[in-house]
N, C-alpha and C positions, 0 to 999 in steps of 0.2 A: 622600431618604426622609423622610416626615413622617407624622404621625398623622392619618388621615382621620376616624376615628369611634371612639367609646368606648361600649360597651354594658355596663350594670351591672344586675344583677338579684339581689335577695336579699342584697346586700352591706351590712352594717350597717344604716343607716337607709333605704337605697334598696331597699325591699321589692319594689316593682313594677319592671318593666323600663323603664329610662331610656336614651335614646340621645343622646349629645352628638356633633354633627357639627362638625368643625373645617374652616375654609377652607383650600383648597389654596394653592400658591404662585402669586403674581401678580407678574410682572416680576421673578422670582427672589426674592421676599420672601414668607415664610410668614405674617407678621403676628403679632399678639398677641391671644389670646383671654382675656378676663377673666371670672372667675366670682365673683359677689358674693352677698351674703345676710346676714341677721342672724346673730349668734352663736348657735351651737347648732342651726343649720338643717341641718348636714351637709355644708358646703362641703369641709372637710378630708377627709371620707370619700372624695371623688373622688381626691384625691392618694393616700390609702391604697389605694384600689382599683387605681390605676395601679401603685403600688409592689408590691402583692400579685401582680398579673398578671405583673410582671416577675420574679417568683420570690423575693420577700422571705420569709425564714423566721423572722425575729425577731418574736415577738408583741409584745414591748416597743416596737419601732419602729412596729408597727401599732396601738399603743395598746390592747392587749388582754392577757389573761393566758393564755388557752388558745385553741386553734384555733377552737372553735365560737363564740367571741365575735364573729367577723366575720360570722356568719350572723344575719340579722334575728331578734331574740329575741322579737318580738311586743309588743303594747301592749293597752290596755284594749279597744280597738276592732278590733284586727287580731291574728290568731293568728300564732305564730312559723312560720318557714319551715324546710324541711329541707335547703335547698341554697343556696349562694352561687356566683354565676358572674360573671366579668368577662372581656370580650373587647376586645382592642386590634386595630383595623384599620389596618395600616400600608401606605402607598403605597410600593411597591418598584420603581417603573418605572426608576429609575436603577440598580437591582440593587446597591445598597450592601450589602445583606445577601446572602450567597453562596447565593441560591436562584434558581431559574428563574421563580418566580412574580412577577407584577407587583403582586400584593396579598398581604400576609402577615397572617394572622389568628392571634393568640396568645390562647388561651383557658385560664383556670384555673378549676376547679370544686372545691368542697369540700362534702361531705355531712355531715350532723350525726353520722353514725356514725363519722366520722373518715376515711373514704375520700376520696381526692382524686385528681385527674388533670390532666395538662397536654395541651393539644391544639394542633397546628400545622396550620392549614388543614384542620381536621376530623380529623386523624390523631393518635393518641395517641403522645406522645413522653416522654422523660425530662427531669427538671429540668436535668440536665447539658447536654442538647441545647439547651434554651432558653438556658441561661447562655452556651454557646459561641456561639450565633447572635447574642445581644445583644452579647457582647463584640466580635465581629467587626464589628458594625454601630455600634460606639462608644457603646453604651448604658452608663450607669453605674447598676448595679442598686441600690447602696446609697448613692450619693453624689449627684453633681450632676444626674442625670437627673430625680430627684424630690427637691426641697429642701423639707422640711417645717417646721412651726412649731418655733421654738427651735433649729433645726438650724444656722442662720447663726451665732448667738452661741456655741452649744455647740461649733462647729467650732474656734473659737479656744481653747476650754477643754479640748479633748482633749489627750491625751499626744502626744509626738512620734511614737511608733510607730503610734498610731491615726490620726494625721494622714497618715502615709505611705500607708495604705490608700486614702485619698481620691486621692492623687497617682498611685497605680497605675492607677486607672480614668481619671484625668484625662489621663495621658500615653498612653493607648491600649494599655497592656501587659497589661490584665486578661486578654485571651484567652490570652496566653502564660503569665500567672500561673496561670490555671485548668489549662492543660496541664501546667505545672510541678508544681502541687499534686497533680494526678492521677498524674503520674509519681512524685512523692515518696511518695504513699500506696502506689503499687504497689511502690516500692523498699522501703518500711517493711515491707510484707507479705512481700515476697520475702526480706528479711533475717531476719524472724521465722521464716519457713518453713525457711530455710537453717539457722538455729540449732537448730530442732526436729529437722530431718533429720539433722544431725550428731550430735545426742544419741542418736537412734535407732540410727545406725550404730555408735556406741560400745557400745550394749547388745547388738546382734545379732552383732557380729564375734566375740566369744569363743565363743558357742554354735556359730557356723558353723565355727570351727576344729575343735571337738570332732567335729562331724558329718563334717567332711572326713576326719579320721583314720579314723573308722569305715567310711566308704564307700571309702576308698583301696584296700582289699583286693579290692573288687568292681569297681573301675574296669577292671582288667585284663580281666575277663570281658566287660564292656560293649564295650571296645575290640575284643576278639576277635570278639564277636558281630557288631559292626558290620562288621568286616573280612570275616567269614564271609558275612554277608548281601550285602554289596557284591560280593564275589568270586563268590559263587554266582549272583547275578543277572547279573553280567558274563559269567561262563563259560557258563552254560546259555542265557542270553539270546542271547549271541553265536552259540552253536552253532545254536540253533533258528532265529534270524533269518537266519543265513547259508544254512542248508539250505532254509528257506522261500523266501528270495530266489532261490536257484538254481532251485528248482522253478518259481517264478513266471516267472523269466526263460526257462527252458526251454519252458514252455507258451506264453509270449508269442512266442518265436522260432519255435516250431512253427506257431502260428496265422498269424504273418506270412509264413512260408515257404509255407504252404498257399495263402494269399491271393495271394501273389506268383506262385506257380505257375499258378493259374487265370488270372490276368491275362496272363501271358506266353504261355500256350497260346492264348488268344484272339488276341493279337497275331500269333503264329506262323501261325495259320490265315488271318488277314487278309493277311499278307505273301505267303503261298503263292498266294493268289488273285490278288493284284496282280501277282506275278511271271509267272504264267501269261498274264495279259492282255498284259503288255509283250512277252513272247516272241512271242505271236501277231502283235502290231503290228509287230515288227521283222523279220519273216520275209522281206519283199521288199526286195532290195538290188540289183536289176538296173540301175536308174537310176544308182546310185552307181558301179557297176563300169564302166558305159558312159562316164560323164563322166570317170572316172579314166583309162580307156584313151585317151579323146580328149585329155585334158590331157597325157598322156605322149607321144602322137604329135606334138602341136604343139610340145612342148618339144624333142623330138629334131630336128624339122624346123628349129626356130629355131637349135639348136646347130650344125646342118650349115651353115645360111646364114651364121651368124656366123663359122664357120671359113673358109668360102670368101672372105668379105669380108676377113678378116684376111690370108689368103694373097695376095689381090690387092693390098691395101695394102702388104704387105711387098715384093711384086714391084715395085710402082711406085716405092716408096721406094728400093729397091736400084738400079733403072734410073736414077732421077733422080740419085742420089748418084754413080753410076758415070759419068754424063755431066756431072757437076759442077753439076747443077741443084739446089743446096741450097735455093734460094728456093722451088722447087716442093715440096720436101719439107716446108718450113715451112708452105706454104699447105695442104698436105694435113692436117697436124696441126691447124692452126688451124681448118680446115673441120670436123674431127671434134669439136673443143672447142665451137665455136659451135653445132654441131648438138645436142650434149648440153645446152647452156644453153637453147637454144630449146625443147627438149622439156620441160625443167623449168619454164620460164616459162609455157609453154602449159598445163601441169598446174596450176600455181598460179593462172593466170588463170581456168581452169575452176572451181576451188574457190572463188575469190573471187566469181565471178559467181553461184554458188549462195548464198553468204552475202548478197550484195547483194539477191538476190530475196527472201530471208527478211526482211531489214531493211526492204525496201520494203513487204512485207505488214504488218509492225508499224507502219510509218509511216502506211500507209493506214488501219489500224484506229484509230490515235490521232487521225488527222484526222477520222474519223467521230465518235469520242467528243467531240472538241473542238467539232464542229459541233452535236452533240446538246446539250452544255452551253451553247453559245452560244444555241441556240433556247430553252432553258429560261430563260436570263437575260433574253432578249427578252420571253418570256411573263411573267416576274416583273415586268419593267419596266412592261409594260402593266397588270398588276394593281395595281402601285404607283401608276400614274397614275390608275387608277380610284378607288383609296382617297383620293388627293390631292384630288379634287373634293368629297369628303364631310368631310374633316378640317378642323379650325380652321386659322387663318392660320399659326400657328407650326408646326403639324404639316405643313401643305402645303409650307411652305418647306423643311423637312427632307427631305420626299419629293422635292421638286424637285431638291434637292441630291444625293440618292441617284441620281436619273435621270441627272444630269450625270456623276456618278462612274462609273456603269456604261458610259456612252459613252466616257469617258476610258480605262476598262479595256479596251474593245475596241480602241481606237486603240493602246494600249500593246502589246497582243498582236500587232497587225499588224507593229509595229516590233520585236517580240521583245525587249522591254526587261523582263527578269525583275525587277529591283529596283523599277522603276516599277509593275509589276503588284502586287507585294507591298505597296507603299506604299498603292496605291489600295484593295486589299482590306482593309487595316487601317482606312482611313477609312470604308469601307462598314460594317464591323462597329460602329465608334463611332457613326455616325449612326443605325444600327438600334437601338442601346441608347437613344439619346435619343428616338427615335420611339416605342418601346414604353413608355418611362418617362412620356411626355406623354400617350399615348393609351390606356393600359391600362384606365382607368376606363370608357371608352366602347366601344372596339373589343374589349377582353378577349382571348378565345381566338383570334380571327382574327389579331391582330397577333402574338401569341406563336407561332402556327403559321407565320406569314410570316417571323418572325425566325429560327426554327429552319431553315426551308427555304432561306432566302437564305444563312444561315451555312454550312449543309452544302454548298450549291452552290458557294460561293466557295472553300471548303476543297478540294473536289474539283477545282475549276478550277486552283487553285494547284499541286496535285500533278500533274495532267495536263500542265500547261504545262512542269513540270520534266522529266517523262518524254518529252514531245514533243521538247524541245530535245536531250535526251540521245540519243534515236534518230536525230534529224536529224543530229547531230554525227557519230555512228557511221557513218551512211549516206554522209555527205559524205567522211569519211575513207577509207572503202572505195572510193568512186568515184574519189577522187584516186589511191589506190593502183592501181586498175584502169587509169586513164589512164597512170600511170607505167609499169606493166607493158606496156601496149600500145605505148607509145613505145619501150621497151627491145626489145620483139619486132620492131618495125619496123626499129630500128637493127641488130639481129642479122640480120634477113632481108636488109637491104641489104648488110651485110658478106658474108653468105653468097653473095648474087648476084654481088657483085664478085669474090669468091674463085673462084666457079664459072666466071665468064667468063675469068679469068686462067688457070685450070686448063685450060679448053678450048683456049685459044690455045697454051699450052705443050705440052699433050698432043698437039696436031696436029703440033707440031714434033718431038716425041720419038717419035712413032708409037705412042702408047698410047691412041688414041681408042677402039679396040675394047675394050680393057681397062676403060676408064672407063665405057663403055656397059654392059658386063657388070656392073661394080660397081654402077651405078645401078639396073640391073634387079634385082640381088640385094637392094639396100636397099629398093626398093619392095616386093618380095616379103616382106622381113623386117618392114616396117611392117605389112603385111597380117597376117602371122603373129602379131605382137604384139597386134593388135586382137583376133584370134580367141582368142589365149592369155588375154588379160584377161577376155574374156567367159566362156571355159570355166573360168577360175580362180574367177570369182565364183560360177558355178553349182556348181562342185565344192566350194568353201568352204562354201556354204550347205548342200549335202547332207551334207558332212562334219560340220558343226556339229550338224546334226540327228541323224546317226548316232551321233556321239560322246555327245550328250546321252542318247540312248536306251540306248547301251551302258553309260554311267555309271550310269543309273538301275537297269539290270538287275544290274550288278555290285554296286551298293550294296544292292539288295534281297537278293541272294544272300549277301552278307556278313552282313547283319542276320539272315537266316534261320539261318545257321550260329551266330552269337552267341546268338540266342534259344534254339536247340536245346541249345547247351552250358549255358546258364543253367538251362533246364528240368531237364537231367540233374543239375546241381549241386543244385538244389532238392530233387530226389527223394532224393539222398544225405543232405541235411540233415534231411529229414523222417524218414527211417529212424533216423538218429542221435538225433534229438530224442525219438523214442518210447522208445528204450532208456535215454536219460539221465533221462527223466521217471520211469520205473519205478524206477531205482536211487535217485533222490532221495526218492521216496515211501517206499520201504522204510526208508531211513536215518532219515527224519523220524518214522516210527512207532516205531522203536526208541528214539529220543531222548526222545520224549514219555512212553514207558513208564518210562524211567529218571528223568525229572523227577517223575512221580507217586510213584515209590518213595521219592524223597528228600523228599516232602511239600512240594514247592515249588508256588507259585501259577503255573500255566501262563499264565493271562490276563495277569498282571503281566509275565511274561517276554516275552510277545508285543509289549508296548508299551514295554518298557524300552530306553533308548538305551545300548547296550553300547559299551565302549571299543574303538577300532579297533586299538590297539597291544598287545592282551593276548596273552601267550604261553600257549597253551592247555595244553600239557603241564605247564608249571610251575604254572599255576593249579590244575589238577586235583590235583596232589600237595599243594599248600598247603591246598586244601579238606579233604582227608582229615586233614591234620595239625591244622587248626583244630577239626574235629569232636571229635578225641580230647582236645584241651586243654579245650574247653568242658564236656565230660562229667566231667572230673576236678575242675573248680573247684566245682561245686555250685550251689545256689540262693542268692538274695539276699533278706535281710529286707526285705519291702515297706514296713513302717512307717518303718524308718530311712531307707530310700531316699526315701520320700515326704516325711519331715520335712526331710531334707537338700535336696531339690528346692525345697520351699516356702521354707525359710530362705534358700537361695542366691538364689532368684528375688526374694524381698523385699529382700535385701541389694543385689542388682544394680539393682532398681527404684529403691531409695532413693538409691543411688550415682548413677544416671542423673538423678534429680531434683536431687541436689546439683549435678551438672555443669550441668544446665539452669538451675537457679536462679543459679549463679555467672555463666553467660553472660547471663542476663536482667538481673542486677544491673549487670554491666558495660555492657550496652546502655542501661539506664535512666540510669546515671550519665553516659553520653555524651549522651543526650537532654537531661538536665537541664543539662549544661554548654553544649550548643548553645542551649537556651532562655535560659539566663542571659546568653549573649553577645547574643542578640537583644534581650532585655529591657533590658540595660544601654545598648545603642546607642540604642534607641527612647526610653528614659526620659531619657537625657541630652539628646537632641535636643529632645524636647517640653518638658522642664523648663526649658530655656533660653528657649524661646518664651514659656512661661507666666510666667516671671520678668520678662521685658520687658513683657508685657501687664499684669501686676499693677502694676508701677510706673506704667504709662500710665493705667490706670483709677483708680488711687489718687489721682493728681494731678487727674483730672477730678472725682471725687467730693469731694475735699478742697480743690479750687482751689489745689493745690500740695503741698508736702511730699514725702516719699520713702518707699518701702516695698520690701522685697525678701524673698525666701524663701531659706533657707539649708539645705543638706543637712547632716545630722548623721550622720557616717559611723559604721560599726559599731565601729571601733577606739576611738573616743572613749568608747563605753559599755562596752566589754568589755576594758578594759586589764588587769583582774585575772584574766580567765578563763585557765585553763590553768596558773596559777602553782603550784598545789598538786598533789602527786602525780606530778610529772614523772618521777621515777625508778621509780615503781611499774610492775610488769608487769601489764598489763590482760588480763582474760580475753576470750574471743571475744565473749561477750555484752556485756561492757563496751565493747569496741571498736565493736560494732554500735550501741549506744546513743549513743556519742560521735559517730559518723559521722552518725547521724540527727539528733542535736541540732544539729550544725554545719550540716547541709543545711537543716534546718527554720528555723533562727534567721534567717539572712540569705540573700538571693539574690545574684546576681553584681553587682547595683548597689552592693552594699556599704553600703546605706543602712539606718540604724537608725531614722531619723525625719526630720521636716522641721520646722524652726523658722521663725517669722515675725517679721520686724522691721519695725515701722511707726512713722513719725515724722510726725505731722500738721504743717502749716505753723505756724511760730512756737513749736514745742515741741521739747524735747530728750529725749522719751520714746523708749526703745529696746525695751522688752518690751511685748507686747500686753496683759499683765495690768494695766498702768498706764493703759490707755485707758478712756475713759468708755463707757457702754453704747451710745450712738449711734455713737461712733467705732469701737467694736468691730464693730458691725453693718455700718458702711460699709466697714471693712477686709475683713470676710469677704465682703461683696457684691463688692468690687473683685476679690478673688481668684477668686470664682466666675465673674465675667464674663470674667476673663482666661482661665480654663480653657475656658469656652464658646467664646471667640474662637479659641483655639489649637487645640482639639480638640472641635469641636461635636458634641453628641449630636443624633440626629434630632429630638428634641423635649425640652423642659425644662418641668417642672411646678414652679411657685414657689408655695408655700403660705404666704402672709402674711409674706414675707421683708421687706417694707417697713413692718412694723408699728411698728418702733422709730424710723422716720425722720420728720423734720419735712417740711413741704410742699416746701421748696426741694430737699432731698436726694431726696425722692420724685420730683420732676420730673426731676432729673438721672438717677436710676435708670431712670425710664420712657424717657427719651431714649436711654440706653445700650441698653436692651432693644430699642427701636425700630430702632436702628442695627444691632444684632446679629441682627435678624429675617431678614436675607438669608442668614445662616448656619444658623439653626436656628429651630424653631417654639416659641413661648412660650405656656404656659397658666398664667395668673397668677390665684391665688385671693387676693383683695385687698378692702380697705375703702377704698383710696386713690383719690381722684378723678383724680389725674394718670395713674395706671395705666389707669383706666377710659376717659379721653379718648384714650389711645393705642390702645385695643382696636379690633379689626375686628369681632369678634362678642362680645356680652355675654350671659352666661348668669346667670340668677337662681335661687337655691335658697331654697325655703321649706319649712316643716314645719307640717303641720296637727295637729289634736288627736289624730290616730291615730298620731303619732310617725313618720310616713313622709315622707321628703324628696321634694319635687316639683321639677320642672325647668321653667324659663321661658327663652326665648332671644330675643335681639334682634340684628339685623344693623344696626350703627350707620350704615353708609353708606346705608341705605334710609330712615332717619328723616326727612331733609329732604323726600324724595318723599312720604312719608306725611303730613307736615304740610301739604304743598301740597294 
């Protein structure tokens, strides 16, 4: 932050508007601006203007007696003005001041009638707002931001306590001091208000006791009246609301039942129509009966054949065992087992064959999809080749690489290598990104569309390849299973043929050939019957499912009709009951309202009152009658006594509340002051140490040696005798308040009563600054000021002839120090010294004409050589 511009109008000798523009920071250095001019030309008025704009309130510091002295008072040739205005334009790009503006304009105006105002960027603000803003930005309002004539030497002549004020700003704790002072003022006001409030309570309390005794005999009536009102509202409100609620519920139920009945009657009519249609459709059952008879006949025929075969098998087995032909018995049993296995395998083979046909259809469809995607890739490849002839060399190389990758993709699919296919697809996507990235400027939308289409095609290709492999694997598995079943069938057939041959040879020997032929004929006929039975069963099952579905629909409709009819009958009963119930509730409600009006109760209030749900109505009614009798026996209340009691009590409670609030506020303010004291102490001690070191350093530079230091003078050293008298006295509340305020106002948590300065020039044994010569005192004060600026720099510093008491050598040293410090702050020096002028970046000259008005001239020193050329 630094000062960009200063505008002065009507301030002291600057009657006309004058603008001083200051250079900004170059390579981190703000430079030095010198203001020169003859004595009496108005140079120091510039320093006064800056100090006044920063909020200075002391007219003595501004070299005046009253406020209107700073307004141009006129001359022989120019009349006086009615207003003075000064504006400081501050660059806040580093946001050192806690505002969002990059430029801050602080303006102060004073009118001759005494009215004044402060503006911040054109908006009116309070002086406290300006002071807080400046304190946060490290401005020293009364001290080192503007150092005026005689201020350097007077600084050493001030008392220890006055010198401490300087260090409050120098260490950057001024903003916290302002907050502390504000909190302290609030605390003082709160303590004073607390004392006054307690005195008022002491006056009101006796009168309140008298009024309380007078009103005591009427309190019973108020309590009874309140109880009566509450109970009456609860009782009659509960009765009316319950009856009204029941009536509303009855009406609502009636309307709902009526609406439900109409809906159900409509549904009943629709169901009757639907049932009639289904009954007509289900009238023909001749086919079902015929197939049922056919199925029964075939089953009976099958059972007869099965019995005959069983008898023949038993006869043959008995004959064989009787002849000792146990092997033939075993062969017969084996024949039957193999025949059953063969039938099962043939059934499974038939089912598997159907599944293979389904899988082959899927396989054929996937092959066709694969062929379509392959043709699409070939087409894209051709388009890619066509684009390759028009593209630059780098793009053509990428497209050629894509063509090769598509060819590799087809080869990988032929070998059915899924991992290789995925790898090639990923490479194609990568090359497409490079192609679009290189050619988007020329090809634009064409390449984007090509990339989207090729990406979509490759993704579909990958998914199709996975499905194709899965179907192919399933088909191959089923075909292998089919081969396995076929081999097993052949094996069983061979075994059956072998067993049949053996049985024929043995049967010839045992004379059972006729029986075997008979059995074979029966089996052939049984096989034929099984085929017919399966066909008839399928037909019957289909018809049976159809008939069952229709019968189920009819049965469901009939059941729904019965239910709906029963519901309609129930709704009729509910409607009749609802009518009777509604009439009964209406009659009871009319009687209750009549009773309410007789008791002079507000019916509208009862309707909206929220009655208690757990009220015992009989007990409440008896209590209401008892309360009415008691209220009549007590009589009326004196309105004036009651009014005075109410006012006095209200005032007493209000003041008591104020006392409690003030007590809480005082505790809060004391906590805030304690917190601020902690912050101030930590900051002050830290910055004081830095300033002390820098003071010694700059003192040695200015004096070419010697030593100097600053010493804290603690409060205990000055207040050793405080509190010794009156220790045993009992203090009143007011005395305690004043003592607390005195203790808080005298010292903050730094515990500092003042600051002492010890300076010893080289070759001397001087300890106190009062023994220094005038020049030594000036150099000592300047060394301290430079130390403060170095440790805690203000955004800018105005020096008003601080080098007046210095010789040329010391002036040169001071100018060099200021030049070195210009990287930390901006210097505006009002001077007669040539050394200071030589170090200046911009030189302003102040003159005054015969009209007593100061005028401004400016020169940029770095441009002088160019002008001379």
